[in-house]
RODO-2510 file (C-alpha; in nm, 4 decimals, decimal comma):
residues 608
     n   res          X          Y          Z
     1     x     3,0469     1,7331     1,4111
     2     x     2,7172     1,6339     1,2344
     3     x     2,7611     1,9326     1,0073
     4     x     3,1182     1,8099     0,9309
     5     x     3,0237     1,4676     0,8597
     6     x     2,7490     1,5805     0,6139
     7     x     2,9966     1,7891     0,4111
     8     x     3,2413     1,4970     0,4105
     9     x     2,9518     1,2681     0,2580
    10     x     2,8339     1,5435     0,0137
    11     x     3,2009     1,6033    -0,0933
    12     x     3,2390     1,2179    -0,1470
    13     x     2,9213     1,2059    -0,3301
    14     x     3,0634     1,4783    -0,5756
    15     x     3,3966     1,2882    -0,6264
    16     x     3,1935     0,9777    -0,7094
    17     x     3,0012     1,1592    -0,9656
    18     x     3,3045     1,2928    -1,1030
    19     x     3,3829     0,9428    -1,1473
    20     x     3,0709     0,8234    -1,2819
    21     x     3,0542     1,0997    -1,5939
    22     x     3,3868     0,9435    -1,7072
    23     x     3,2045     0,5953    -1,7666
    24     x     2,9810     0,5639    -2,1077
    25     x     2,6056     0,5911    -2,0104
    26     x     2,3635     0,4636    -2,2522
    27     x     2,0767     0,6788    -2,4218
    28     x     1,8050     0,4536    -2,2817
    29     x     1,7557     0,2303    -1,9681
    30     x     1,5527    -0,0640    -1,9511
    31     x     1,4067    -0,1015    -1,6015
    32     x     1,2291    -0,4290    -1,5150
    33     x     0,9030    -0,4213    -1,2898
    34     x     0,8796    -0,7850    -1,1833
    35     x     0,6868    -0,9684    -0,9088
    36     x     0,4452    -0,8034    -0,6617
    37     x     0,5429    -0,4803    -0,5611
    38     x     0,5504    -0,4003    -0,1768
    39     x     0,5330    -0,0463    -0,0348
    40     x     0,8398    -0,1400     0,1750
    41     x     1,1234    -0,4113     0,2100
    42     x     1,0443    -0,6906     0,4671
    43     x     1,1884    -0,6249     0,7684
    44     x     1,5748    -0,6624     0,8220
    45     x     1,8636    -0,6103     1,0610
    46     x     1,9325    -0,2989     0,8729
    47     x     1,6343    -0,0923     0,9445
    48     x     1,7968     0,0884     1,2057
    49     x     2,0617     0,2413     0,9898
    50     x     2,0318     0,5801     0,8216
    51     x     1,8422     0,5816     0,4744
    52     x     2,1520     0,6397     0,2600
    53     x     2,3549     0,3341     0,4498
    54     x     2,0667     0,1000     0,4249
    55     x     2,0098     0,1506     0,0458
    56     x     2,4004     0,0897    -0,0160
    57     x     2,3790    -0,2416     0,1791
    58     x     2,0608    -0,3366     0,0024
    59     x     2,2249    -0,3327    -0,3184
    60     x     2,4638    -0,5801    -0,2136
    61     x     2,1910    -0,8229    -0,1513
    62     x     2,1429    -1,0416    -0,4562
    63     x     1,8023    -1,0186    -0,5993
    64     x     1,6414    -0,7826    -0,3437
    65     x     1,2517    -0,7636    -0,3370
    66     x     1,1477    -0,4840    -0,5423
    67     x     0,9360    -0,2181    -0,3652
    68     x     0,7767     0,1145    -0,4560
    69     x     1,0246     0,2990    -0,2345
    70     x     1,2878     0,1466    -0,4217
    71     x     1,1610     0,2472    -0,7543
    72     x     1,1009     0,5722    -0,6410
    73     x     1,4654     0,6020    -0,5503
    74     x     1,6023     0,4569    -0,8765
    75     x     1,3693     0,6701    -1,0986
    76     x     1,4891     0,9782    -0,9310
    77     x     1,8394     0,8801    -1,0345
    78     x     1,7625     0,8182    -1,4140
    79     x     1,5647     1,1534    -1,3874
    80     x     1,8738     1,3375    -1,2540
    81     x     2,0891     1,2279    -1,5164
    82     x     2,0853     1,4643    -1,8245
    83     x     2,2733     1,1749    -2,0444
    84     x     1,9815     0,9395    -2,0170
    85     x     1,7074     0,9804    -2,2863
    86     x     1,4448     0,7548    -2,1878
    87     x     1,3511     0,4330    -1,9974
    88     x     1,1906     0,1229    -2,1165
    89     x     0,9775    -0,0226    -1,8473
    90     x     0,9258    -0,4029    -1,8800
    91     x     0,6013    -0,4682    -1,7041
    92     x     0,5767    -0,8116    -1,5835
    93     x     0,4636    -0,6813    -1,2135
    94     x     0,1732    -0,7273    -1,0001
    95     x     0,0170    -0,4363    -0,7644
    96     x    -0,3345    -0,3384    -0,6484
    97     x    -0,4769    -0,0757    -0,8403
    98     x    -0,3699     0,2241    -0,5701
    99     x    -0,0193     0,1035    -0,6138
   100     x    -0,0559     0,1182    -1,0078
   101     x    -0,1552     0,4699    -0,9531
   102     x     0,1457     0,5319    -0,7431
   103     x     0,3593     0,3781    -1,0404
   104     x     0,1464     0,6033    -1,2512
   105     x     0,2582     0,9015    -1,0728
   106     x     0,6383     0,8136    -1,0674
   107     x     0,6305     0,7555    -1,4448
   108     x     0,4784     1,1217    -1,4773
   109     x     0,7636     1,2418    -1,2822
   110     x     1,0054     1,0960    -1,5060
   111     x     0,8330     1,2494    -1,8127
   112     x     0,8120     1,5807    -1,6561
   113     x     1,1943     1,5753    -1,6081
   114     x     1,2052     1,5386    -2,0121
   115     x     1,2671     1,1489    -2,0331
   116     x     1,0692     0,9451    -2,2648
   117     x     0,8878     0,6230    -2,1181
   118     x     0,8151     0,3130    -2,3291
   119     x     0,6164     0,0400    -2,1628
   120     x     0,6536    -0,3182    -2,2852
   121     x     0,5040    -0,6408    -2,1967
   122     x     0,4448    -0,9769    -2,3397
   123     x     0,0771    -0,9589    -2,1977
   124     x    -0,1217    -0,6621    -2,0849
   125     x    -0,4122    -0,7492    -1,8368
   126     x    -0,6089    -0,4517    -1,6822
   127     x    -0,3660    -0,3547    -1,3850
   128     x    -0,0440    -0,3732    -1,6161
   129     x    -0,1924    -0,1868    -1,8658
   130     x    -0,3595     0,0571    -1,6286
   131     x     0,0405     0,1613    -1,5581
   132     x     0,1390     0,1360    -1,8913
   133     x    -0,1463     0,4108    -1,9917
   134     x     0,0925     0,6759    -1,7967
   135     x     0,3821     0,5815    -2,0732
   136     x     0,4526     0,7849    -2,3574
   137     x     0,4423     0,4847    -2,5847
   138     x     0,3227     0,1178    -2,5496
   139     x     0,4968    -0,1675    -2,7140
   140     x     0,4282    -0,5714    -2,7215
   141     x     0,5886    -0,8719    -2,9155
   142     x     0,3712    -0,9812    -3,2530
   143     x     0,2762    -1,3016    -3,0285
   144     x     0,1483    -1,1163    -2,7239
   145     x    -0,2070    -1,0686    -2,6323
   146     x    -0,3911    -0,7407    -2,5021
   147     x    -0,6131    -0,9172    -2,2336
   148     x    -0,7830    -0,6060    -2,0690
   149     x    -1,1140    -0,8041    -1,9932
   150     x    -1,2282    -0,5845    -1,7139
   151     x    -1,2439    -0,6838    -1,3307
   152     x    -1,4320    -0,9365    -1,1294
   153     x    -1,4889    -0,9733    -0,7386
   154     x    -1,5991    -1,2803    -0,6029
   155     x    -1,7593    -1,3808    -0,2586
   156     x    -1,8093    -1,7292    -0,1447
   157     x    -2,1126    -1,7839     0,0674
   158     x    -2,1143    -2,0567     0,3530
   159     x    -2,4605    -2,0872     0,4505
   160     x    -2,6022    -2,3890     0,3339
   161     x    -2,2384    -2,5512     0,3912
   162     x    -2,2724    -2,4410     0,7646
   163     x    -2,6394    -2,6007     0,7802
   164     x    -2,5266    -2,9132     0,6395
   165     x    -2,2495    -2,9413     0,9266
   166     x    -2,4781    -2,8261     1,1632
   167     x    -2,3374    -2,5086     1,2745
   168     x    -2,5421    -2,1710     1,3563
   169     x    -2,4163    -1,8371     1,3367
   170     x    -2,5272    -1,5557     1,5484
   171     x    -2,4235    -1,2107     1,4456
   172     x    -2,4418    -0,8542     1,5658
   173     x    -2,4049    -0,5474     1,3560
   174     x    -2,4182    -0,1749     1,3266
   175     x    -2,5714    -0,1446     0,9509
   176     x    -2,6580    -0,3582     0,6556
   177     x    -2,3611    -0,2035     0,5029
   178     x    -2,1214    -0,3667     0,7630
   179     x    -2,1921    -0,7047     0,5877
   180     x    -1,8970    -0,9167     0,6785
   181     x    -2,1042    -1,1732     0,8440
   182     x    -2,3210    -1,2108     0,5346
   183     x    -2,1278    -1,4900     0,3847
   184     x    -2,2079    -1,7103     0,7111
   185     x    -2,5922    -1,6071     0,7107
   186     x    -2,7099    -1,6056     0,3659
   187     x    -2,6368    -1,7509     0,0472
   188     x    -2,6059    -1,4178    -0,1780
   189     x    -2,5732    -1,0466    -0,1515
   190     x    -2,8093    -0,8402     0,0591
   191     x    -2,9336    -0,5419    -0,1303
   192     x    -2,6928    -0,2948     0,0751
   193     x    -2,3841    -0,5211     0,0125
   194     x    -2,4676    -0,5853    -0,3380
   195     x    -2,5055    -0,2183    -0,4169
   196     x    -2,1847    -0,1037    -0,2330
   197     x    -1,9846    -0,4009    -0,3835
   198     x    -2,1006    -0,2917    -0,7439
   199     x    -2,0288     0,0920    -0,6906
   200     x    -1,6547    -0,0032    -0,5691
   201     x    -1,6096    -0,2307    -0,8790
   202     x    -1,7610     0,0653    -1,1058
   203     x    -1,5264     0,3032    -0,9751
   204     x    -1,2254     0,0837    -1,0594
   205     x    -1,3475    -0,0140    -1,3987
   206     x    -1,4262     0,3925    -1,4391
   207     x    -1,0877     0,4876    -1,3500
   208     x    -0,9136     0,1955    -1,5836
   209     x    -1,1432     0,3263    -1,8707
   210     x    -1,0857     0,6650    -1,8101
   211     x    -0,7041     0,6478    -1,7843
   212     x    -0,7398     0,4363    -2,1286
   213     x    -0,9562     0,7091    -2,2641
   214     x    -0,7030     1,0085    -2,1775
   215     x    -0,3888     0,8027    -2,2865
   216     x    -0,4790     0,6945    -2,6098
   217     x    -0,7296     0,9415    -2,7146
   218     x    -1,0026     0,7097    -2,7589
   219     x    -1,3388     0,7892    -2,6725
   220     x    -1,4809     0,6406    -2,3288
   221     x    -1,7768     0,4699    -2,4860
   222     x    -1,5572     0,3152    -2,7766
   223     x    -1,2925     0,1979    -2,4855
   224     x    -1,5799    -0,0058    -2,2983
   225     x    -1,6547    -0,1659    -2,6607
   226     x    -1,3055    -0,2431    -2,7121
   227     x    -1,2666    -0,4039    -2,3718
   228     x    -1,6033    -0,5909    -2,4212
   229     x    -1,4537    -0,7628    -2,7508
   230     x    -1,1072    -0,8404    -2,5983
   231     x    -0,8631    -1,0265    -2,6257
   232     x    -0,7154    -0,9079    -2,8966
   233     x    -0,3800    -1,0111    -3,0713
   234     x    -0,0717    -0,7625    -3,0874
   235     x    -0,1655    -0,6527    -3,4391
   236     x    -0,5248    -0,5966    -3,3715
   237     x    -0,4541    -0,3983    -3,0542
   238     x    -0,2022    -0,2044    -3,2977
   239     x    -0,5172    -0,1555    -3,5451
   240     x    -0,6999    -0,0221    -3,2898
   241     x    -0,4726     0,2210    -3,1407
   242     x    -0,4131     0,0698    -2,8174
   243     x    -0,0676     0,0077    -2,8438
   244     x     0,1889     0,1848    -3,0539
   245     x     0,4541    -0,0733    -3,1922
   246     x     0,4873    -0,4479    -3,2244
   247     x     0,8553    -0,5683    -3,1588
   248     x     1,0119    -0,8553    -3,0080
   249     x     1,2504    -0,7963    -2,7091
   250     x     1,5733    -0,7860    -2,9622
   251     x     1,4038    -0,5389    -3,1848
   252     x     1,3676    -0,3010    -2,8911
   253     x     1,6954    -0,1178    -2,9474
   254     x     1,6229    -0,0353    -3,2969
   255     x     1,2838     0,0757    -3,2168
   256     x     1,4095     0,3298    -2,9951
   257     x     1,7380     0,4394    -3,1914
   258     x     1,7279     0,3965    -3,5616
   259     x     2,0475     0,2411    -3,6805
   260     x     2,1832     0,1219    -3,3499
   261     x     2,0895    -0,2692    -3,4064
   262     x     2,3567    -0,2904    -3,6866
   263     x     2,6597    -0,5009    -3,6207
   264     x     2,9641    -0,3167    -3,5039
   265     x     3,2687    -0,3012    -3,7323
   266     x     3,4660    -0,5243    -3,5101
   267     x     3,1805    -0,7426    -3,4392
   268     x     3,3630    -1,0769    -3,5597
   269     x     3,7312    -0,9789    -3,4475
   270     x     3,9366    -1,2020    -3,2167
   271     x     4,0949    -1,0744    -2,8861
   272     x     4,4322    -1,0618    -3,0694
   273     x     4,2983    -0,8329    -3,3832
   274     x     4,1408    -0,6207    -3,1075
   275     x     4,4974    -0,6033    -2,9287
   276     x     4,6491    -0,5544    -3,2258
   277     x     4,4394    -0,2488    -3,3133
   278     x     4,4961    -0,1064    -2,9744
   279     x     4,8537    -0,1091    -3,0251
   280     x     4,8623     0,0179    -3,3969
   281     x     4,5704     0,2558    -3,3849
   282     x     4,5018     0,3211    -3,0178
   283     x     4,3024     0,6664    -3,1101
   284     x     4,0691     0,4527    -3,3390
   285     x     4,0540     0,1593    -3,0571
   286     x     3,9747     0,4237    -2,8049
   287     x     3,6901     0,5546    -2,9965
   288     x     3,5048     0,2425    -3,0855
   289     x     3,5575     0,1323    -2,7290
   290     x     3,3756     0,4419    -2,6066
   291     x     3,0981     0,4237    -2,8451
   292     x     2,7930     0,4906    -2,6366
   293     x     2,5160     0,2080    -2,6437
   294     x     2,1959     0,2278    -2,7121
   295     x     1,9969     0,0423    -2,4554
   296     x     2,1371    -0,1132    -2,1341
   297     x     1,9566    -0,2899    -1,8345
   298     x     1,9360    -0,0617    -1,5253
   299     x     2,1566    -0,3010    -1,3343
   300     x     2,4258    -0,2451    -1,5739
   301     x     2,3969     0,1065    -1,6436
   302     x     2,3530     0,1889    -1,2362
   303     x     2,7328     0,2178    -1,1914
   304     x     2,7395     0,4944    -1,4746
   305     x     2,4229     0,6891    -1,3539
   306     x     2,5118     0,9959    -1,1500
   307     x     2,3686     1,0139    -0,7841
   308     x     2,1558     1,2613    -0,6898
   309     x     2,3189     1,4990    -0,4298
   310     x     2,0247     1,6256    -0,1621
   311     x     2,1490     1,7903     0,1228
   312     x     1,9586     1,5655     0,3829
   313     x     1,8663     1,7389     0,7225
   314     x     1,9751     1,5984     1,0628
   315     x     1,6042     1,5657     1,1199
   316     x     1,4309     1,2501     1,0248
   317     x     1,0604     1,1285     0,9312
   318     x     1,0153     0,7898     1,1064
   319     x     0,7555     0,5277     0,9334
   320     x     0,5693     0,2975     1,1175
   321     x     0,4229     0,0207     0,9209
   322     x     0,0607    -0,0873     0,9923
   323     x    -0,0093    -0,3820     0,7697
   324     x    -0,2182    -0,6758     0,7915
   325     x    -0,5277    -0,7977     1,0395
   326     x    -0,5179    -0,5695     1,3415
   327     x    -0,4976    -0,8266     1,6609
   328     x    -0,4392    -0,7517     2,0463
   329     x    -0,0905    -0,8653     2,1291
   330     x     0,2347    -0,8627     1,9036
   331     x     0,2809    -0,8702     1,5275
   332     x     0,3600    -1,1702     1,3176
   333     x     0,4308    -1,2060     0,9448
   334     x     0,2325    -1,3658     0,7010
   335     x     0,2233    -1,7471     0,6328
   336     x     0,4560    -1,8452     0,3426
   337     x     0,2062    -2,0753     0,2630
   338     x    -0,1392    -1,9635     0,0953
   339     x    -0,3472    -2,0886     0,4211
   340     x    -0,6842    -1,9643     0,4116
   341     x    -0,8337    -1,7466     0,7227
   342     x    -0,4936    -1,8237     0,8576
   343     x    -0,2166    -1,7225     0,6570
   344     x    -0,2736    -1,3283     0,6576
   345     x    -0,0206    -1,0881     0,8328
   346     x    -0,0976    -0,9875     1,1691
   347     x    -0,0549    -0,6529     1,3131
   348     x    -0,0340    -0,6552     1,6856
   349     x    -0,1300    -0,3431     1,8974
   350     x     0,1611    -0,3803     2,1421
   351     x     0,3845    -0,3910     1,8413
   352     x     0,2670    -0,0810     1,6683
   353     x     0,2407     0,1032     1,9995
   354     x     0,5937     0,0261     2,0882
   355     x     0,6807     0,1441     1,7615
   356     x     0,5154     0,4826     1,7946
   357     x     0,6782     0,5415     2,1290
   358     x     1,0195     0,4534     1,9964
   359     x     0,9533     0,7101     1,7382
   360     x     0,8157     0,9465     1,9807
   361     x     1,1584     0,9337     2,1910
   362     x     1,3734     0,9421     1,9088
   363     x     1,5436     1,3125     1,9257
   364     x     1,6131     1,3193     1,5518
   365     x     1,2655     1,2487     1,4333
   366     x     1,0445     1,5252     1,3645
   367     x     0,7523     1,3432     1,2181
   368     x     0,5874     1,0122     1,1898
   369     x     0,4268     0,8596     0,8939
   370     x     0,1595     0,5846     0,9545
   371     x     0,1991     0,3703     0,6659
   372     x    -0,1401     0,1713     0,6670
   373     x    -0,2349    -0,1011     0,4193
   374     x    -0,4842    -0,2897     0,6797
   375     x    -0,8809    -0,4005     0,6377
   376     x    -0,9102    -0,3460     1,0043
   377     x    -0,9508    -0,6285     1,2707
   378     x    -1,0040    -0,6403     1,6332
   379     x    -1,1773    -0,3414     1,7426
   380     x    -1,0175    -0,3030     2,0691
   381     x    -0,6584    -0,3165     1,9176
   382     x    -0,7706    -0,0450     1,6738
   383     x    -0,8873     0,1854     1,9571
   384     x    -0,5689     0,1579     2,1509
   385     x    -0,3613     0,2518     1,8805
   386     x    -0,5719     0,5330     1,7755
   387     x    -0,5168     0,6393     2,1553
   388     x    -0,1606     0,6389     2,0698
   389     x    -0,1701     0,8364     1,7928
   390     x    -0,3920     1,1092     1,9539
   391     x    -0,1302     1,1180     2,2268
   392     x     0,1502     1,1483     2,0235
   393     x     0,0450     1,3969     1,7702
   394     x     0,0625     1,6649     2,0133
   395     x     0,4353     1,6115     2,0468
   396     x     0,5137     1,5168     1,6907
   397     x     0,3154     1,5842     1,3766
   398     x     0,1659     1,2428     1,2287
   399     x     0,0715     1,1970     0,8767
   400     x    -0,1455     0,8621     0,7540
   401     x    -0,0440     0,7448     0,4603
   402     x    -0,3115     0,4988     0,3021
   403     x    -0,2178     0,2358     0,0367
   404     x    -0,4227    -0,0528    -0,1127
   405     x    -0,6596    -0,0441     0,2058
   406     x    -0,7301     0,1564     0,5214
   407     x    -1,0506     0,0423     0,6222
   408     x    -1,2641     0,0201     0,9347
   409     x    -1,0123    -0,0304     1,2065
   410     x    -0,7641     0,0529     0,9273
   411     x    -0,9165     0,3920     0,8877
   412     x    -0,9717     0,4031     1,2831
   413     x    -0,6004     0,4236     1,3849
   414     x    -0,5661     0,7019     1,1401
   415     x    -0,8470     0,9474     1,2453
   416     x    -0,6603     1,1251     1,4715
   417     x    -0,3365     1,1840     1,2488
   418     x    -0,2590     1,5596     1,1682
   419     x    -0,2945     1,4823     0,8007
   420     x    -0,4549     1,1822     0,5897
   421     x    -0,3353     1,0997     0,2417
   422     x    -0,4892     0,8119     0,0088
   423     x    -0,4573     0,7192    -0,3258
   424     x    -0,7803     0,7637    -0,5414
   425     x    -0,8603     0,4264    -0,5314
   426     x    -0,7529     0,3114    -0,2192
   427     x    -1,0229     0,1135    -0,0295
   428     x    -1,1339     0,3038     0,3119
   429     x    -1,4164     0,4003     0,5297
   430     x    -1,6046     0,1209     0,6373
   431     x    -1,6517     0,2938     0,9988
   432     x    -1,8603     0,0168     1,1674
   433     x    -1,8522    -0,2924     1,3747
   434     x    -1,9776    -0,6524     1,4024
   435     x    -1,9300    -0,9623     1,6279
   436     x    -1,9888    -1,3252     1,5271
   437     x    -2,0430    -1,6217     1,7163
   438     x    -2,0790    -1,9640     1,6161
   439     x    -2,2698    -2,2412     1,7651
   440     x    -2,1426    -2,5586     1,6909
   441     x    -2,3300    -2,8116     1,9071
   442     x    -2,5153    -2,9661     1,5660
   443     x    -2,1679    -3,0600     1,4325
   444     x    -2,1079    -3,2534     1,7736
   445     x    -2,4258    -3,4150     1,7442
   446     x    -2,3342    -3,5134     1,4052
   447     x    -2,0039    -3,6539     1,4947
   448     x    -2,1455    -3,7917     1,7880
   449     x    -1,8968    -3,6288     2,0221
   450     x    -2,0344    -3,5397     2,3827
   451     x    -1,9250    -3,2327     2,6096
   452     x    -2,0110    -3,1491     2,9342
   453     x    -1,9479    -2,8044     3,0735
   454     x    -1,9268    -2,6791     3,4169
   455     x    -1,9903    -2,3147     3,4957
   456     x    -2,0581    -2,0729     3,7877
   457     x    -2,2317    -1,7757     3,6990
   458     x    -2,5238    -1,6723     3,5269
   459     x    -2,3631    -1,5811     3,2005
   460     x    -2,0416    -1,7449     3,2366
   461     x    -2,0926    -1,9244     2,9067
   462     x    -2,1854    -1,5860     2,7041
   463     x    -1,9259    -1,6583     2,4356
   464     x    -1,9564    -2,0612     2,4368
   465     x    -2,0378    -2,2501     2,1315
   466     x    -2,2413    -2,5208     2,2558
   467     x    -2,5938    -2,3328     2,2671
   468     x    -2,7647    -2,0564     2,0986
   469     x    -2,7833    -1,7162     2,2999
   470     x    -3,0784    -1,6272     2,5039
   471     x    -3,2769    -1,2935     2,4114
   472     x    -3,1368    -1,1361     2,7190
   473     x    -2,7564    -1,2242     2,5991
   474     x    -2,8370    -1,1411     2,2467
   475     x    -2,9518    -0,8106     2,3410
   476     x    -2,6139    -0,7762     2,5563
   477     x    -2,4255    -0,8710     2,2671
   478     x    -2,5805    -0,6130     2,0445
   479     x    -2,5629    -0,3468     2,3168
   480     x    -2,1770    -0,4253     2,3209
   481     x    -2,1621    -0,3631     1,9629
   482     x    -2,3532    -0,0658     1,9764
   483     x    -2,1051     0,0822     2,2374
   484     x    -1,8015     0,0139     2,0349
   485     x    -1,9517     0,1573     1,7269
   486     x    -2,0287     0,4798     1,9262
   487     x    -1,6860     0,5069     2,0460
   488     x    -1,5743     0,4527     1,6646
   489     x    -1,7706     0,7431     1,5558
   490     x    -1,6609     0,9605     1,8367
   491     x    -1,2860     0,8712     1,7246
   492     x    -1,3726     0,9976     1,3792
   493     x    -1,5767     1,2954     1,4897
   494     x    -1,3019     1,4377     1,7099
   495     x    -1,0018     1,3346     1,5023
   496     x    -1,1454     1,4882     1,1529
   497     x    -1,3824     1,7704     1,3059
   498     x    -1,7154     1,6411     1,1509
   499     x    -2,0250     1,7090     1,3436
   500     x    -2,2770     1,4282     1,4238
   501     x    -2,5218     1,5159     1,1789
   502     x    -2,2607     1,4969     0,9079
   503     x    -2,0778     1,2011     1,0321
   504     x    -2,3577     0,9214     1,0216
   505     x    -2,4168     0,9402     0,6443
   506     x    -2,0395     0,8417     0,6071
   507     x    -2,0673     0,5628     0,8667
   508     x    -2,2503     0,2573     0,8847
   509     x    -1,9919     0,0562     0,7657
   510     x    -1,9884     0,2203     0,4008
   511     x    -1,7269     0,1678     0,2073
   512     x    -1,5476     0,4449    -0,0040
   513     x    -1,2585     0,4827    -0,2551
   514     x    -0,9587     0,7418    -0,1660
   515     x    -1,1334     1,0126    -0,4038
   516     x    -1,4904     0,9509    -0,2308
   517     x    -1,3243     0,9863     0,1084
   518     x    -1,1490     1,3129     0,0158
   519     x    -1,4617     1,4683    -0,1099
   520     x    -1,6581     1,3667     0,2136
   521     x    -1,3802     1,4973     0,4326
   522     x    -1,2276     1,1817     0,5692
   523     x    -0,9239     1,2053     0,3708
   524     x    -0,7205     1,5264     0,3521
   525     x    -0,5602     1,4905     0,0123
   526     x    -0,4916     1,2548    -0,2663
   527     x    -0,1454     1,0954    -0,3070
   528     x     0,0896     0,8475    -0,1684
   529     x     0,4109     0,8287     0,0256
   530     x     0,6135     1,1284    -0,1582
   531     x     0,3065     1,3340    -0,0888
   532     x     0,3302     1,2689     0,2837
   533     x     0,7220     1,3139     0,2833
   534     x     0,6141     1,6694     0,1155
   535     x     0,3728     1,7306     0,3658
   536     x     0,6350     1,6499     0,6479
   537     x     0,8732     1,8765     0,4673
   538     x     0,6450     2,1724     0,4736
   539     x     0,5269     2,1480     0,8312
   540     x     0,8184     2,0247     1,0152
   541     x     1,0266     2,2770     0,8552
   542     x     1,3904     2,1717     0,9804
   543     x     1,6069     2,4361     1,1450
   544     x     1,8783     2,3214     0,8719
   545     x     1,6415     2,3901     0,5972
   546     x     1,7441     2,0520     0,4388
   547     x     1,5407     1,7807     0,3143
   548     x     1,4194     1,5256     0,5307
   549     x     1,4926     1,1624     0,4974
   550     x     1,2745     0,8582     0,6451
   551     x     1,3648     0,5588     0,8511
   552     x     1,1371     0,2201     0,9422
   553     x     1,0848     0,1776     1,2821
   554     x     1,1564    -0,1993     1,3394
   555     x     0,8561    -0,3969     1,4211
   556     x     1,0447    -0,5858     1,7136
   557     x     1,0651    -0,2625     1,9132
   558     x     1,0596    -0,3303     2,2958
   559     x     0,7359    -0,2228     2,4500
   560     x     0,7794     0,0993     2,6713
   561     x     0,5540     0,3064     2,9118
   562     x     0,4281     0,6087     2,7375
   563     x     0,4817     0,9687     2,8521
   564     x     0,2171     1,1293     3,0113
   565     x    -0,1020     1,2620     2,8140
   566     x    -0,0116     1,6349     2,7234
   567     x    -0,3631     1,7105     2,8731
   568     x    -0,2639     1,6081     3,2057
   569     x    -0,4358     1,3844     3,4609
   570     x    -0,7505     1,5586     3,4104
   571     x    -0,7482     1,4783     3,0337
   572     x    -0,6601     1,1355     3,0875
   573     x    -0,9003     1,0834     3,3622
   574     x    -1,2034     1,2280     3,1277
   575     x    -1,0632     0,9952     2,8105
   576     x    -1,1083     0,6874     3,0654
   577     x    -1,4468     0,8193     3,1745
   578     x    -1,5538     0,8578     2,8301
   579     x    -1,4077     0,5456     2,6687
   580     x    -1,4265     0,2614     2,9388
   581     x    -1,7370     0,3870     3,1327
   582     x    -1,9724     0,5374     2,8889
   583     x    -2,2479     0,7045     3,0980
   584     x    -2,6371     0,6321     3,0046
   585     x    -2,9273     0,7674     3,2070
   586     x    -2,6737     0,8888     3,4835
   587     x    -2,5513     0,5196     3,5310
   588     x    -2,1969     0,3557     3,4734
   589     x    -2,2030     0,0362     3,2966
   590     x    -1,8855    -0,1655     3,2811
   591     x    -1,7057    -0,2031     2,9397
   592     x    -1,8445    -0,4558     2,7147
   593     x    -1,5975    -0,7637     2,6704
   594     x    -1,7928    -0,8709     2,3316
   595     x    -1,5091    -0,9791     2,0542
   596     x    -1,6430    -0,6999     1,8297
   597     x    -1,4487    -0,6767     1,5094
   598     x    -1,3641    -0,3328     1,2926
   599     x    -1,2837    -0,4863     0,9884
   600     x    -1,3368    -0,4561     0,5803
   601     x    -1,6461    -0,6785     0,5060
   602     x    -1,5021    -0,8191     0,2058
   603     x    -1,1893    -0,8772     0,0288
   604     x    -1,0638    -0,5682    -0,1481
   605     x    -0,8868    -0,7332    -0,4301
   606     x    -1,0261    -0,7498    -0,7845
   607     x    -0,8792    -1,0080    -1,0531
   608     x    -0,8273    -0,9023    -1,4186
***
């Protein structure tokens, strides 16, 4: 029955393509890249539907959010239609550098399919121009500006402000590179933190300079000189070889197809004259009506574009999205208001585990992709998700696909995956943890507030903010942080097969780009979501031999109990002993309840 449905759908698609071939397709398509590009669409009630049905419904939604997955699908359609000569990309989008690399790869696929690609924007900053470097030609209007000025990264230090407020900060961490606490304890970067931040900024700047040099045929040293002398007008950019043409929007058609902007013979005709022409000279009127347009927007051209006819398998790939700061509990979306410290998207461990278990139990799912865009967060939440990945991968292969950032706890959840893929400029690593405790008694005194606390137990106030910690409590807090760090390293060592001697130089909170992580064995291969799907296709090998499609597991999946760990009760009890009751000198110590964070020590965003 399933095979019959598949054959019927394939037949209907062929009939649809026959109808589309009768329509007039343009020679060039204009594709508008707008707003901030997400990897996947926001959660909707249609997430449970199969991919083709979900995409069909998405076309009915007016102005749906643009995503990298949607762009991949649209570019595949354009590449598959032999009537289309090329694409004009209207570059008015925003994305991280890793997202721009994903776009570059899709543009390269278009060009490999024989399509010409022109990048057009009114203003080019570093990020947009980085994408444009993958195009065959680059154009901008005469009043546009080439503003590739480089990158900047900013950190605000609160130490003196907290002193003025009367707030003290106690911190625990495992290395100078785990510098997330420094904004609260210092007034400037430490040597280790500055070295790390500048190295990452250099990697991004070098990548942009290399892309410009390769695309424009300009020596790298000259590229840096041009960036240092920016901004430039459009005419200056043309003279320096940074763009290929200067043209207004209405002049693009003539730029692409010479003579196409000439007014048509019937441009000034009235409706009645057109009707008269159709009656008296039907062949001439039909030929004029069938004249092929030189350039159309993708939205107008889509009805005439051929639909690719991949033969999809009945086996699927489930996508579990791990996005935002990791917390214990359930996920919550980002605030629509730009609230500092409180507006981030939160990724709850119970929501992620529920999604993983749903994918595990789904009989039609042959593999799972973890789409990770997270700087980490709560260390325990990260450990619990990592443990679930370790359990499920023994039943179904799991591929970790890192996008903009997958660092600290975001890397921990990926460590046990069968295969890890990251963009060359993904921010990852940061294998380390820290803890922070604020002492606000000085602020209470300044505000003339008085509080009285009643306690039972010598350490009942261990985490309270009314007094500094005693030396014994400080030692206990640091010990708890070290315990979490050792478990973090054990997860990475087991998941990646790295020995202890080789592991420590990679840890300590050191942050790596995806390219650096690949060279050090923390990542298996460079790439993005298409490469993750290709790995799944190669390793799942569906019995029908057809192409795999994917579905996104909804974030509101009900929480269910797991299936038994494949290693059996002995394996489970061994894991419990090693994780929750680590042995030291023959004595068992209860697991520390220190609120420890496995999070990236800085904001990975850069500004152009």
